[in-house]
C-alpha positions as CSV (number, residue, x, y, z in Angstrom):
1,X,-4.8,-22.2,1.1
2,X,-1.6,-24.2,0.9
3,X,0.3,-25.1,-2.3
4,X,2.5,-28.1,-2.8
5,X,4.3,-28.5,-6.3
6,X,5.7,-31.9,-7.2
7,X,9.1,-30.6,-8.5
8,X,9.9,-34.0,-9.9
9,X,6.8,-33.8,-12.0
10,X,7.1,-30.2,-13.0
11,X,8.5,-29.8,-16.6
12,X,8.8,-26.0,-16.5
13,X,6.0,-25.2,-18.9
14,X,5.5,-22.0,-16.8
15,X,1.7,-21.8,-17.2
16,X,1.6,-21.2,-13.5
17,X,4.0,-18.3,-13.7
18,X,1.9,-16.7,-16.4
19,X,-1.3,-17.0,-14.5
20,X,-0.1,-16.3,-11.0
21,X,3.1,-14.4,-11.3
22,X,3.0,-13.2,-7.7
23,X,2.9,-16.8,-6.5
24,X,5.0,-18.8,-9.0
25,X,8.2,-17.7,-10.6
26,X,10.4,-19.6,-13.0
27,X,14.2,-19.1,-12.6
28,X,16.3,-20.2,-15.5
29,X,14.7,-22.8,-17.7
30,X,13.4,-25.2,-15.1
31,X,13.8,-23.9,-11.5
32,X,10.4,-23.1,-10.2
33,X,10.0,-21.0,-7.0
34,X,6.7,-20.5,-5.3
35,X,4.9,-19.2,-2.3
36,X,3.6,-22.3,-0.4
37,X,1.0,-20.2,1.5
38,X,-0.1,-17.4,-0.8
39,X,-2.2,-14.5,0.3
40,X,-5.9,-15.0,0.1
41,X,-6.3,-12.4,-2.7
42,X,-4.3,-14.7,-5.0
43,X,-6.7,-17.7,-4.5
44,X,-8.5,-17.5,-8.0
45,X,-5.2,-17.0,-9.8
46,X,-3.7,-20.0,-8.0
47,X,-6.6,-22.3,-8.8
48,X,-6.4,-21.3,-12.5
49,X,-2.7,-22.0,-12.5
50,X,-3.2,-25.4,-11.0
51,X,-5.9,-26.2,-13.4
52,X,-3.6,-25.0,-16.4
53,X,-0.6,-27.1,-15.4
54,X,-0.1,-29.6,-18.3
55,X,1.4,-32.2,-15.9
56,X,-0.9,-31.6,-13.0
57,X,2.2,-30.9,-10.7
58,X,0.4,-28.4,-8.5
59,X,-1.7,-29.4,-5.5
60,X,-3.9,-26.9,-3.8
61,X,-5.1,-27.6,-0.3
62,X,-8.0,-25.2,-0.1
63,X,-9.3,-26.3,3.4
64,X,-6.2,-25.0,5.2
65,X,-6.9,-21.8,7.1
66,X,-5.1,-18.7,5.9
67,X,-2.6,-17.5,8.3
68,X,-3.5,-13.9,9.7
69,X,0.0,-12.6,8.6
70,X,-0.8,-13.5,5.0
71,X,-3.8,-11.3,4.8
72,X,-3.1,-8.1,2.7
73,X,-3.9,-5.7,5.5
74,X,-1.5,-7.5,7.9
75,X,1.3,-7.4,5.3
76,X,0.8,-3.7,4.8
77,X,1.1,-3.1,8.5
78,X,4.3,-5.1,8.8
79,X,7.3,-3.5,7.2
80,X,9.3,-6.7,7.7
81,X,6.9,-8.7,5.5
82,X,8.7,-7.8,2.3
83,X,9.8,-10.7,0.1
84,X,8.2,-14.1,0.1
85,X,9.3,-17.6,1.0
86,X,10.0,-19.9,-1.9
87,X,10.7,-23.5,-2.5
88,X,13.7,-24.5,-4.6
C-alpha cells in the first residue's frame, strides 16, 4: 500500500490523524506528516481515514506491493527501524 496526500488540497481537518494516528500526524494547525508506505497492519485504518477526508486529499494505491521491511515482524527484528519517514 502506498499513500499520497495532496497537501495543497488538505485543509487540516485532521480526520485522518484521529482514525490512523500511527500513519497521519498533524503538527501545528495545518502541517500534516504521514507515512507514505504504512505497515500492512494499518491498512483498514488508512482506508477509513482516506474515506473520511472531507476534501478527499488522500490517495491510497492499494495494488502496490508492501515492502518486506514494512511488515511488523521485520520491524521488530530490526532495531534501527524506529521512527518513520514523513512528508512535510
